[in-house]
N, CA, C and O of each residue as an XYZ file, in Angstrom:
420
protein
N       4.579      4.179     -1.064
C       5.980      3.859     -1.191
C       6.709      5.071     -1.756
O       6.132      5.875     -2.487
N       7.953      5.185     -1.412
C       8.789      6.311     -1.787
C       9.253      6.214     -3.246
O       8.659      5.497     -4.051
N      10.308      6.937     -3.566
C      10.876      6.960     -4.911
C      11.528      5.631     -5.273
O      11.890      4.839     -4.402
N      11.668      5.407     -6.569
C      12.452      4.283     -7.078
C      13.793      4.822     -7.547
O      13.994      6.034     -7.623
N      14.699      3.922     -7.859
C      15.981      4.344     -8.413
C      15.806      5.077     -9.732
O      16.521      6.039    -10.012
N      14.859      4.627    -10.538
C      14.572      5.294    -11.805
C      14.019      6.698    -11.617
O      14.333      7.608    -12.385
N      13.193      6.867    -10.588
C      12.670      8.207    -10.277
C      13.825      9.156     -9.943
O      13.855     10.295    -10.408
N      14.768      8.678     -9.140
C      15.884      9.520     -8.722
C      16.826      9.819     -9.886
O      17.286     10.951    -10.039
N      17.113      8.816    -10.701
C      18.027      9.045    -11.826
C      17.406      9.961    -12.879
O      18.129     10.611    -13.634
N      16.087     10.019    -12.939
C      15.419     10.898    -13.909
C      15.734     12.370    -13.654
O      15.615     13.193    -14.561
N      16.136     12.708    -12.429
C      16.507     14.095    -12.119
C      17.689     14.568    -12.962
O      17.894     15.773    -13.115
N      18.449     13.657    -13.497
C      19.589     14.009    -14.351
C      19.109     14.775    -15.576
O      19.760     15.729    -16.002
N      17.980     14.368    -16.145
C      17.509     14.938    -17.405
C      16.393     15.961    -17.239
O      16.119     16.732    -18.159
N      15.755     15.977    -16.091
C      14.611     16.873    -15.904
C      15.066     18.327    -15.813
O      16.107     18.636    -15.233
N      14.261     19.208    -16.399
C      14.568     20.630    -16.291
C      14.135     21.184    -14.933
O      14.718     22.148    -14.437
N      13.125     20.581    -14.343
C      12.672     21.001    -13.017
C      13.578     20.363    -11.963
O      13.866     19.170    -12.054
N      14.030     21.121    -10.973
C      14.948     20.572     -9.975
C      14.271     19.773     -8.858
O      14.944     19.280     -7.954
N      12.947     19.645     -8.918
C      12.192     18.980     -7.857
C      11.304     17.908     -8.465
O      10.729     18.086     -9.539
N      11.203     16.790     -7.755
C      10.310     15.715     -8.178
C       9.422     15.330     -6.998
O       9.886     15.263     -5.859
N       8.153     15.079     -7.274
C       7.175     14.741     -6.241
C       6.549     13.383     -6.525
O       6.308     13.022     -7.677
N       6.292     12.643     -5.463
C       5.555     11.384     -5.552
C       4.528     11.385     -4.435
O       4.869     11.606     -3.273
N       3.270     11.137     -4.781
C       2.205     11.000     -3.790
C       1.871      9.520     -3.692
O       1.580      8.874     -4.699
N       1.913      8.987     -2.481
C       1.559      7.598     -2.253
C       0.634      7.558     -1.045
O       1.055      7.774      0.092
N      -0.629      7.279     -1.316
C      -1.606      7.328     -0.238
C      -1.676      8.737      0.319
O      -1.841      9.697     -0.434
N      -1.553      8.868      1.627
C      -1.603     10.170      2.298
C      -0.237     10.863      2.332
O      -0.142     12.031      2.710
N       0.811     10.151      1.940
C       2.169     10.669      2.099
C       2.689     11.280      0.806
O       2.544     10.710     -0.276
N       3.305     12.463      0.944
C       3.948     13.141     -0.162
C       5.455     13.010      0.016
O       5.986     13.281      1.093
N       6.134     12.599     -1.035
C       7.587     12.463     -1.044
C       8.139     13.487     -2.036
O       7.616     13.636     -3.141
N       9.191     14.186     -1.636
C       9.785     15.227     -2.465
C      11.292     15.032     -2.478
O      11.905     14.824     -1.431
N      11.886     15.101     -3.660
C      13.339     15.075     -3.781
C      13.741     16.241     -4.674
O      13.050     16.566     -5.639
N      14.870     16.868     -4.340
C      15.323     18.029     -5.105
C      16.832     17.976     -5.319
O      17.587     17.489     -4.477
N      17.237     18.489     -6.466
C      18.665     18.597     -6.763
C      19.281     19.680     -5.879
O      18.598     20.596     -5.421
N      20.568     19.553     -5.656
C      21.332     20.559     -4.923
C      22.398     21.124     -5.852
O      22.595     20.633     -6.963
N      23.075     22.152     -5.385
C      24.175     22.729     -6.163
C      25.260     21.680     -6.410
O      25.858     21.644     -7.486
N      25.515     20.828     -5.417
C      26.532     19.780     -5.574
C      26.145     18.790     -6.665
O      26.984     18.382     -7.469
N      24.876     18.407     -6.689
C      24.394     17.484     -7.718
C      24.522     18.136     -9.091
O      25.010     17.510    -10.032
N      24.091     19.376     -9.210
C      24.174     20.086    -10.488
C      25.613     20.245    -10.949
O      25.899     20.126    -12.140
N      26.514     20.513    -10.025
C      27.928     20.670    -10.380
C      28.486     19.364    -10.949
O      29.280     19.372    -11.890
N      28.060     18.252    -10.365
C      28.509     16.945    -10.849
C      28.075     16.708    -12.299
O      28.777     16.041    -13.060
N      26.923     17.253    -12.674
C      26.403     17.067    -14.027
C      27.103     17.939    -15.069
O      27.049     17.644    -16.263
N      27.756     19.008    -14.623
C      28.393     19.939    -15.555
C      29.404     19.212    -16.441
O      30.240     18.443    -15.965
N      29.302     19.473    -17.720
C      30.244     18.905    -18.674
C      29.961     17.477    -19.093
O      30.671     16.930    -19.937
N      28.941     16.864    -18.523
C      28.608     15.483    -18.906
C      27.902     15.477    -20.246
O      27.013     16.290    -20.496
N      28.305     14.551    -21.107
C      27.559     14.350    -22.336
C      26.470     13.306    -22.066
O      26.329     12.812    -20.947
N      25.713     12.984    -23.103
C      24.581     12.062    -22.929
C      25.038     10.695    -22.402
O      24.384     10.119    -21.532
N      26.150     10.175    -22.923
C      26.628      8.870    -22.463
C      27.085      8.912    -21.012
O      26.850      7.968    -20.257
N      27.738     10.006    -20.618
C      28.135     10.157    -19.219
C      26.905     10.179    -18.315
O      26.899      9.577    -17.242
N      25.875     10.872    -18.759
C      24.633     10.939    -17.977
C      23.968      9.573    -17.896
O      23.416      9.215    -16.855
N      24.012      8.808    -18.981
C      23.477      7.447    -18.949
C      24.208      6.607    -17.904
O      23.580      5.895    -17.121
N      25.540      6.695    -17.898
C      26.340      5.945    -16.925
C      26.028      6.380    -15.500
O      25.937      5.550    -14.596
N      25.865      7.685    -15.304
C      25.546      8.211    -13.980
C      24.172      7.716    -13.532
O      23.984      7.378    -12.363
N      23.223      7.672    -14.447
C      21.885      7.161    -14.118
C      21.959      5.700    -13.693
O      21.305      5.298    -12.730
N      22.741      4.916    -14.395
C      22.912      3.500    -14.044
C      23.533      3.372    -12.653
O      23.150      2.498    -11.875
N      24.485      4.239    -12.349
C      25.129      4.230    -11.032
C      24.123      4.561     -9.929
O      24.076      3.881     -8.904
N      23.329      5.594    -10.137
C      22.311      5.976     -9.152
C      21.319      4.838     -8.936
O      21.007      4.488     -7.798
N      20.831      4.270    -10.020
C      19.866      3.168     -9.912
C      20.487      1.962     -9.230
O      19.813      1.272     -8.465
N      21.764      1.695     -9.494
C      22.457      0.575     -8.853
C      22.594      0.776     -7.349
O      22.436     -0.167     -6.574
N      22.886      2.002     -6.942
C      22.976      2.313     -5.516
C      21.627      2.073     -4.842
O      21.552      1.458     -3.779
N      20.564      2.569     -5.477
C      19.224      2.390     -4.918
C      18.887      0.899     -4.827
O      18.429      0.424     -3.787
N      19.116      0.166     -5.920
C      18.792     -1.271     -5.958
C      19.553     -2.060     -4.894
O      18.991     -2.936     -4.237
N      20.823     -1.742     -4.733
C      21.649     -2.461     -3.757
C      21.112     -2.270     -2.338
O      20.998     -3.232     -1.579
N      20.786     -1.041     -1.990
C      20.249     -0.777     -0.653
C      18.865     -1.401     -0.486
O      18.554     -1.953      0.570
N      18.042     -1.313     -1.517
C      16.705     -1.904     -1.453
C      16.805     -3.403     -1.181
O      16.109     -3.933     -0.314
N      17.668     -4.076     -1.924
C      17.818     -5.520     -1.746
C      18.345     -5.866     -0.360
O      17.950     -6.874      0.226
N      19.240     -5.026      0.164
C      19.784     -5.267      1.503
C      18.710     -5.128      2.585
O      18.809     -5.767      3.632
N      17.700     -4.315      2.350
C      16.659     -4.043      3.350
C      15.318     -4.692      3.025
O      14.355     -4.524      3.772
N      15.244     -5.426      1.928
C      13.964     -5.979      1.472
C      13.287     -6.867      2.508
O      12.059     -6.953      2.539
N      14.062     -7.518      3.346
C      13.467     -8.386      4.368
C      12.647     -7.589      5.387
O      11.829     -8.163      6.105
N      12.862     -6.260      5.455
C      12.104     -5.397      6.361
C      10.780     -4.949      5.748
O       9.998     -4.254      6.397
N      10.528     -5.343      4.504
C       9.304     -4.972      3.810
C       9.598     -3.960      2.708
O      10.589     -3.233      2.763
N       8.723     -3.925      1.710
C       8.930     -3.072      0.549
C       8.971     -1.587      0.891
O       9.813     -0.851      0.375
N       8.078     -1.151      1.747
C       8.010      0.271      2.085
C       9.281      0.708      2.812
O       9.863      1.741      2.480
N       9.708     -0.068      3.795
C      10.923      0.262      4.546
C      12.155      0.188      3.656
O      13.063      1.011      3.777
N      12.188     -0.789      2.768
C      13.333     -0.936      1.869
C      13.420      0.234      0.896
O      14.510      0.744      0.634
N      12.288      0.659      0.362
C      12.280      1.802     -0.558
C      12.672      3.079      0.158
O      13.397      3.904     -0.397
N      12.203      3.249      1.375
C      12.556      4.432      2.168
C      14.063      4.469      2.429
O      14.703      5.504      2.245
N      14.613      3.359      2.850
C      16.042      3.292      3.126
C      16.858      3.522      1.858
O      17.838      4.267      1.874
N      16.458      2.888      0.767
C      17.179      3.036     -0.499
C      17.145      4.485     -0.982
O      18.140      4.989     -1.504
N      16.023      5.144     -0.813
C      15.914      6.547     -1.220
C      16.803      7.425     -0.357
O      17.512      8.287     -0.876
N      16.773      7.221      0.946
C      17.596      8.030      1.855
C      19.083      7.841      1.567
O      19.825      8.821      1.503
N      19.523      6.610      1.395
C      20.940      6.324      1.138
C      21.375      6.924     -0.193
O      22.445      7.525     -0.289
N      20.551      6.764     -1.210
C      20.895      7.276     -2.541
C      20.929      8.799     -2.545
O      21.838      9.397     -3.121
N      19.960      9.422     -1.914
C      19.948     10.887     -1.842
C      21.186     11.405     -1.109
O      21.795     12.383     -1.541
N      21.554     10.770     -0.027
C      22.737     11.200      0.719
C      23.997     11.061     -0.125
O      24.838     11.960     -0.141
N      24.127      9.959     -0.811
C      25.338      9.705     -1.602
C      25.490     10.692     -2.759
O      26.602     11.110     -3.082
N      24.368     11.064     -3.380
C      24.425     11.890     -4.590
C      23.985     13.340     -4.364
O      23.701     14.059     -5.322
N      23.930     13.758     -3.129
C      23.649     15.152     -2.790
C      22.293     15.623     -3.308
O      22.178     16.670     -3.945
N      21.284     14.828     -3.021
C      19.899     15.216     -3.279
C      19.237     15.418     -1.926
O      19.562     14.716     -0.968
N      18.314     16.368     -1.834
C      17.585     16.539     -0.576
C      16.253     15.804     -0.685
O      15.622     15.764     -1.741
N      15.853     15.232      0.431
C      14.683     14.360      0.457
C      13.768     14.764      1.606
O      14.186     14.859      2.760
N      12.511     14.997      1.255
C      11.491     15.373      2.236
C      10.312     14.415      2.114
O      10.066     13.842      1.052
N       9.600     14.255      3.200
C       8.359     13.479      3.185
C       7.421     14.052      4.219
O       7.853     14.663      5.196
N       6.131     13.852      4.002
C       5.186     14.361      4.981
C       3.752     14.111      4.583
O       3.456     13.494      3.559
N       2.867     14.614      5.433
C       1.426     14.478      5.229
C       0.746     15.761      5.679
O       1.286     16.514      6.490
N      -0.432     15.997      5.150
C      -1.233     17.124      5.589
C      -0.584     18.476      5.360
O      -0.790     19.404      6.142
N       0.187     18.595      4.311
C       0.810     19.870      3.986
C       2.082     20.180      4.761
O       2.635     21.270      4.615
N       2.559     19.248      5.580
C       3.787     19.451      6.349
C       4.846     18.464      5.888
O       4.641     17.250      5.929
N       5.980     18.994      5.450
C       7.090     18.158      5.006
C       8.228     18.235      6.013
O       8.468     19.278      6.622
N       8.918     17.127      6.177
C      10.083     17.050      7.048
C      11.254     16.532      6.228
O      11.128     15.555      5.489
N      12.391     17.196      6.367
C      13.589     16.750      5.666
C      14.073     15.458      6.300
O      14.230     15.364      7.517
N      14.307     14.464      5.453
C      14.840     13.200      5.950
C      16.326     13.356      6.198
O      17.056     13.854      5.341
N      16.759     12.947      7.328
C      18.180     13.041      7.673
C      18.957     11.973      6.929
O      18.435     10.904      6.613
N      20.211     12.284      6.657
C      21.079     11.313      6.008
C      21.266     10.111      6.930
O      21.345     10.261      8.150
N      21.335      8.929      6.343
C      21.570      7.738      7.167
C      22.970      7.800      7.784
O      23.884      8.389      7.207
N      23.120      7.217      8.902
C      24.419      7.238      9.593
C      25.305      6.131      9.113
O      26.434      5.996      9.584
């Protein structure tokens, strides 16, 4: 399964701009962009807390909307939608090959 909303919101506080999740044979990678970093500029701790709640809420809302398609599909969709909305790049792959996930239409 892909990232959770909490995994994505953790990028707000992490010093490393990239986060990895290995699930079975699949590697999932998400990375901050200049746009995401710019949004964080000037935020205090409370602002960052609110932003984290917003990111997690976006992920949860999409997950719940797609849950009938199964947990894996719902998590994938929620991750793609959240990454697109908040200017994060998202890759997934196997066997050492990653493919950038396109933004949902």
